[in-house]
C-alpha positions, -999 to +999 in steps of 0.1 A: -341+473-101-347+503-124-323+533-126-348+555-107-351+530-079-314+528-076-312+567-074-338+566-046-317+540-027-282+555-029-267+558+006-254+591+020-219+576+026-184+580+010-176+557-019-173+553-057-200+553-083-199+537-118-222+548-147-230+520-172-246+517-206-273+492-218-246+466-224-231+469-189-200+486-201-186+511-176-187+547-190-175+567-161-161+562-126-163+589-099-160+593-061-178+613-036-178+621+001-216+618+000-226+594-028-263+603-027-257+640-033-231+636-060-248+609-081-283+625-080-268+658-091-260+643-125-297+636-131-311+670-121-323+694-149-303+722-132-270+705-138-244+726-158-248+721-196-219+707-215-221+686-247-197+659-234-217+656-201-250+655-220-235+627-243-225+607-212-259+611-195-278+600-227-260+567-226-263+560-189-289+533-183-275+517-151-253+526-122-235+508-094-218+521-062-192+509-038-193+521-002-160+529+015-152+537+051-136+571+043-130+596+015-093+585+014-104+549+007-128+562-020-098+581-036-077+550-038-106+528-050-114+554-078-078+553-090-078+515-092-112+513-109-101+538-136-068+520-141-086+486-145-116+496-166-103+527-185-138+542-188-146+562-220-156+594-203-129+596-176-099+619-182-071+600-200-035+607-206-024+611-243+011+599-235-001+571-213+031+550-214+056+535-190+079+563-179+115+556-167+123+554-130+155+550-111+152+519-090+172+509-059+166+472-054+158+456-021+187+433-014+219+430+007+239+450-018+213+470-037+216+478-074+208+512-089+195+513-125+169+527-148+136+508-153+102+513-167+086+484-148+075+489-112+079+457-090+065+461-055+092+439-038+104+465-013+125+483-040+127+521-038+118+541-070+126+577-079+106+594-107+088+591-130+109+611-155+095+623-188+129+633-201+150+601-207+182+621-213+176+637-179+173+604-161+204+590-178+224+621-169+213+618-133+223+581-131+256+588-148+264+616-123+256+595-093+277+566-106+307+591-108+301+604-073+293+572-054+311+539-056+282+515-063+283+483-082+271+481-119+269+443-121+236+424-119+247+395-098+228+383-068+253+391-040+245+374-008+266+358+021+270+325+002+282+339-031+306+363-014+320+336+010+325+312-019+338+340-041+316+330-071+317+365-087+352+377-099+363+413-096+355+433-127+371+463-144+352+488-122+372+477-091+405+483-108+396+517-121+383+526-086+346+528-095+336+500-071+351+487-039+345+450-047+316+439-024+314+407-046+347+395-031+340+407+005+363+437+001+335+460+013+311+452+041+273+452+038+271+481+062+296+502+043+279+496+010+244+504+024+258+537+039+267+547+003+232+536-009+217+560+018+237+588+003+225+578-032+189+581-019+196+615-005+211+626-038+181+614-057+158+632-032+177+664-039+194+666-005+227+676-020+238+704+005+246+680+034+262+655+009+286+682-003+296+690+033+302+653+041+324+647+010+344+679+018+349+668+054+361+633+042+384+648+017+400+671+043+403+642+067+422+621+041+445+650+034+454+655+070+463+618+072+485+623+041+463+600+021+465+622-010+453+597-035+420+591-017+417+628-011+421+634-048+394+609-057+370+626-032+379+660-047+369+648-082+337+634-069+330+666-050+336+686-082+311+664-101+285+670-073+290+707-073+287+709-111+254+690-108+241+713-081+251+744-100+231+733-130+199+735-108+180+767-107+175+782-072+139+794-068+134+795-030+155+805+000+136+786+027+151+752+014+118+735+019+108+705-002+078+712-024+062+703-057+045+728-080+015+716-101-001+736-128-029+725-152-041+742-184-067+731-209-080+742-243-110+725-259-106+688-252-068+688-246-049+696-215-015+696-200-003+691-164+032+702-153+050+693-121+082+709-109+101+691-081+119+716-058+143+702-032+164+724-009+152+754-028+164+741-062+144+728-092+157+693-096+132+681-122+101+687-144+075+663-155+046+669-179+016+649-190-009+656-218-045+650-210-076+644-232-113+643-226-110+673-203-135+697-219-163+692-193-139+690-163-129+721-143-093+728-132-099+716-097-110+682-109-081+680-133-056+689-106-070+662-083-069+637-111-032+645-118-022+644-081-039+610-076-023+595-108+012+609-101+016+602-064+001+567-066+033+557-085+058+581-069+075+574-035+090+609-034+063+630-016+073+665-004+061+684+026+042+710+005+023+709-028+015+742-045-013+743-070-032+770-089-066+755-080-072+734-049-084+698-057-120+690-050-111+670-018-079+686-005-084+673+031-088+637+020-058+639-004-036+655+024-046+627+047-037+601+021-004+616+012+006+622+048-001+585+056+020+574+026+050+597+034+049+594+071+048+632+077+023+659+073+017+670+037+001+704+030-016+714-003-019+752-009-031+775-037-011+807-032-026+840-044+003+865-037+040+865-030+069+844-041+049+811-041+024+826-066+053+835-089+064+799-088+029+787-098+030+813-126+063+799-138+047+764-139+016+777-157+038+793-184+055+760-190+022+742-191+008+767-217+040+764-238+038+725-238+001+726-247+009+749-277+036+725-287+010+696-286-013+717-309+015+723-333+024+686-334-013+678-342-013+703-370+020+689-384+006+654-382-025+666-401-004+681-428+021+653-429+020+633-462+038+599-463+064+595-490+045+566-506+015+590-513+038+616-529+055+588-550+020+576-561+010+610-572+043+614-592+042+579-608+005+581-619+007+619-627-023+626-605-037+662-602-036+660-564-022+639-536-042+606-533-045+608-495-080+593-495-083+562-518-111+536-524-106+503-541-132+479-555-131+441-561-156+415-572-159+379-559-181+351-572-180+315-585-196+312-619-219+340-611-232+324-578-234+345-546-218+375-563-204+402-540-183+434-543-161+449-517-148+485-512-119+493-489-107+527-479-071+539-473-063+572-458-026+584-460-016+549-469-033+532-440-066+512-439-096+530-424-118+500-416-148+520-405-153+531-441-151+496-456-183+486-475-198+453-488-222+450-517-245+421-526-247+422-563-284+422-574-283+428-611-264+397-623-264+360-614-242+351-645-205+356-645-201+392-658-175+410-637-179+442-658-216+446-650-210+437-613-183+464-611-207+489-627-233+481-601-210+484-571-194+517-583-228+532-592-243+523-559-214+537-540-210+571-557-247+577-562-251+575-525-221+598-518-235+624-542-270+621-527-256+626-491-232+653-501-201+634-488-165+638-499-153+619-529-120+600-528-088+614-543-083+582-563-105+552-572-088+519-578-105+489-595-091+454-594-088+445-630-077+456-665-092+476-693-126+461-691-132+469-654-117+504-659-140+511-688-170+499-669-161+522-640-154+552-662-188+547-679-206+548-646-187+578-633-194+597-665-231+589-662-230+604-627-212+635-638-179+625-623-159+621-656-129+640-641-127+617-611-091+601-609-095+563-614-071+535-623-072+498-629-046+474-614-043+440-632-030+411-611-010+391-637+019+415-644+009+442-619+000+465-648-016+499-641-042+511-666-050+548-668-079+565-686-070+577-721-039+556-724-040+525-747-010+508-732-007+496-696+019+515-674+045+494-656+058+507-623+091+496-610+088+464-589+108+482-561+086+512-562+069+521-529+039+534-549+034+500-565+037+482-531+010+505-517-013+498-547-007+460-542-015+463-505-048+481-512-058+457-540-049+426-518-070+440-489-100+446-512-096+410-525-094+396-490-125+415-479-145+404-510-135+368-507-143+367-470-178+381-476-184+357-506-175+327-485-198+338-457-227+341-481-220+308-498-217+290-465-249+305-453-267+296-485-254+260-484-264+254-448-299+269-452-309+254-485-305+218-473-332+224-447-354+248-467-360+221-492-378+199-467-416+202-463-427+216-429-393+233-421-396+270-420-372+297-406-381+291-369-378+253-371-346+256-391-330+278-365-342+256-336-328+224-353-294+240-359-293+253-323-302+219-308-282+196-331-253+220-339-250+213-377-268+200-407-246+169-406-259+160-371-295+165-382-289+142-412-277+114-390-305+118-364-332+092-360-369+100-363-373+096-325-344+120-319-359+146-343-392+144-324-377+145-288-346+166-292-357+187-322-392+192-311-407+183-345-442+168-351-440+132-362-449+139-399-423+166-402-397+144-385-404+117-410-400+142-439-366+153-426-355+117-421-367+106-456-349+137-472-315+127-458-319+089-463-335+087-498 
């Protein structure tokens, strides 16, 4: 079915659509309440112009769609498809890594610890956190307030009854009540875990009241030691609460989401507000956002974040409503078990909260741009050392290295590898089949490779390297210098690196220069030279193997290129062809009788 036929047959139902290229690779995944309207809009001439969108549509040669029962199902399916296929033109996250969570395990005596791995076994997760220090501080605080175990033993009825796990130091310093030895019941321990959950959800007002009431009750019973412990825990809780900024007086749970973008970069920021206080901030950097509007980016962030987070508030405030707010509200309400409302305030205190989130997002995006500029200007130490040791006029950030490979002049090839800031850039690697010499003359071969390379760069007006390296000594260096001078590049920095003693030859100096064997500059030169050698030898072996295989059959009368390919495909190798009988060559190889006899006689003479 052609693309146009598929466009004509798209149903008017909710679902997901996948754009593909001629190889079947998925380029883009999207969702729609009405598939027919959304997908066909991409192919209309009146669609909004954007270079990225135009680049996508030029590559689309096929499409596929998946029908769902509702927009909510389409939302979930889109997330899973993007996660599985990672299409090139979908919005991606620059810092797409595993963020830390606080996990409460699903067992009789749950553990509470930091993890980066989500295991769907009934455990409860809080996060993600982008600030590792913040999550460690939170865990350390709750361990001071609540007496929970820090061990990783599997505590169940059998291990406790048989007392397999001994009491640890935490019990004796009053940081744990010893559930491992049956000194604390399952019900008492899980009541503490419920308090831990409320603490991580930001419900600290009621917790403070409960701890204060317990402290006063112990004091009335003259249990001053227990009261003092509760007093210390209460002080820790109050200190933690006071460090949180109060931004609302209605004490309602809500998240603030703001998205900003500039060119192809973006930043999404989320503030978690619980009981009127900001208890955390998360940010994610986005890329490939240039042709997406803020509504689409907001929806993308909401889907990505809440698919992994179990902490869903009653209200989500955004600058721009997502494209499908009703479907997202329905999905989030179903996940949280209560109604979730998404709003885009325009005036009042809530608008001020969104403005605060936007300021943070803009600041973080500026920070990203500065980091990119610094990375662009960053020069590795080895590059500086190389400039110093070789006395080069400028930093050799862009280097090219040549090597020759042949056996007594047969199948001669040259290789050129490219290193940028001390790292290989394989997209710039080049191979050369030497055409001017079939006798062993490395100097002439080097001249040909260098001349072909830099004649083309000059012709196309491309940038020349900061340093040219040739594998060899004075002869190879002199051959290279002669070619560069001929091309008008006599001032181009170039060196020769000889293998035997790792000598460096520089133009105008009679004696070789010896760099320290511990020098980082020498190690970089060796790495570049070895990579050029590997690349040249690999190409030479490929050519030699191809020539050896082909020449055996090309010497036989009646065997041309097509028959040669067919024989190799059907028999697998020249060796198998050589051992085949005349009858097999006729039946399996599809050869005429005379040609089959020629092949048989050639290998059995």
